[in-house]
N, C-alpha and C positions, 0 to 999 in steps of 0.2 A: 734646179738647175741642171741641164743636160749639156756639160762642158765637152767639148769636141765634136760639135756637131760641124759638118764640113759645109764650105762654100765652094761648089764645084763648078768652077768657072771654066775649066779647061776642057769639059766635053766628055769627063769620063777617065781621064789620064789619072791614074792614082797618085803618082808622085807628083806630077804639077799640081792635083787637088790638095795635096798635103802641104806643099811649098806655100799655095796662096793662104790655106788657112793660117800658117803659122805666120805667115807675113801680116794678116789681118789681127792675127792675137798680137803681135808685137806691136803693130801701131796703135791700137787700141789700150794696151798697156801703157804706152808712151802717152796716150792721152790723158790717161789717168794721173800720169806724174806731170804733164802740164798744167792739169788743173790744181794741184797742189802749190806747183810754182806760180801759177797765176795769182793766187792768192797771197801765197809769202811775201812776192815781189810788188803786190799792190799793182799789177799790171792790169787794172779794170778797163783801161781803153781797149784793151788787147781781147776783149769778150769772145769776139767773133773767131778766134783762133783755139777756142775752147769749145763753145757752145753754138748750136744753129741759131739762125734770126728768130725763131718761133718757140725756142727752149722754154720749157717749164722747169721750175726750181721750187720743192718743198720742202723746207728746213724748219729748224728750230726757230730761226728770226725772222722767218716769213715765206710767202708764197707768192711768186710771182711769174710771170709768161713775158717772153720777148728779150732779146739780149741785152738792149738797153735796161731794162730793170732788172735783170740780173745782175749786171755790171754794179747798179746802184745798190741792191742789196748786199753784194759783197762788200761794197766801199762801206756802208753803214755800219755791217758787222763786223768788218776787220780794220777798218781806217783809224779808228782811236788807238789801235794798239801799235807800238813801235816796230814791234818783230812779231810774226807769227811762225809756227813751224808746223806744217802738216805732212803727217806720214800715212801715206796710202798704202795697206798691206793685204794679202792673201786675196788678188782680184780673181775672181771667176769670169769667164767669157764664153758666151755662147752666142756665135755668129750663123747668121741664116741669109744669106746672099748680101743685100747693102744694108742690113740692120743687124744690131747686136743687143743683147742684153749684158748686163754686167752686173756683178755684186762686189763689194769691196768693204773692208774696215777701215777707218781713220783715226789716229791720234791727231789732236790739233793743240799746240801749246801757245798760249798768250800771253804777251809781255808788254808793258809799258815802258817807256822811255827811261832808262839806267836803273831798272828794276828787275828782280827776280821773276821767274815767270808767275803770273798770277793766278792762272787757272790752267787744267788739262782737262780737255773733254774726250769720249771714245763714243765714235758714231759708227752705224751701220748704214753703207750706202746701197740704193738700188738704182740702178741707171740704165739709159737706153741711149744707144748711139747709132747715127747714121753715116754713111759714106757719102762726101759729098765732092763736088770738083777739087775742091782743097784738102783733102784726107777726110778722116774720121772726125765728128764732131759729136758732143753730147746733146741730145735733144729732152731728155728729161733726168732730173737728179731729184732723188727722194732720200734725205736723210732722217736717220732715226738717231735721238740723242739717247747713249745707253748709260752714261754716268759722265759725272764733273768731280773732279778734285780741285778744291780750293787749295793753294798752296799757301797763303797767307794764315790761315786758320788750321790747315792740314784736315778741313772737313769736307765731305762731298755729300753730292746730291743724287 
């Protein structure tokens, strides 16, 4: 990933290009945070605040295309848990015009009502985002599960 590719919006003015690039990176990093909060708050009806209408999601719990299907997949995989906590770290962002490629790592903790955490997973995310009239949105998200720690038994997979 070649982080630091500029988005030359201003016609070559280096300072303005830098500001535009940094603004894009900040908005995209906020998008990653919104994604985690969207899952943790179970705001599945607000899927279009995070994903494009035709978004593709490929994760361990399924593969879907379309915002409504993305919301449905998230509800099925997160809904049974009283609380989840998604921590997205180490974002790498490459912006080229109105498109971006992202990489990030995620830790997610899953808890049932009134219980200690049931399990924690570590994942690697590869994502694509596009600039829309409403701001940056994820158009593709692929998650690779790296490990899982089951807290009840202390074992992992």
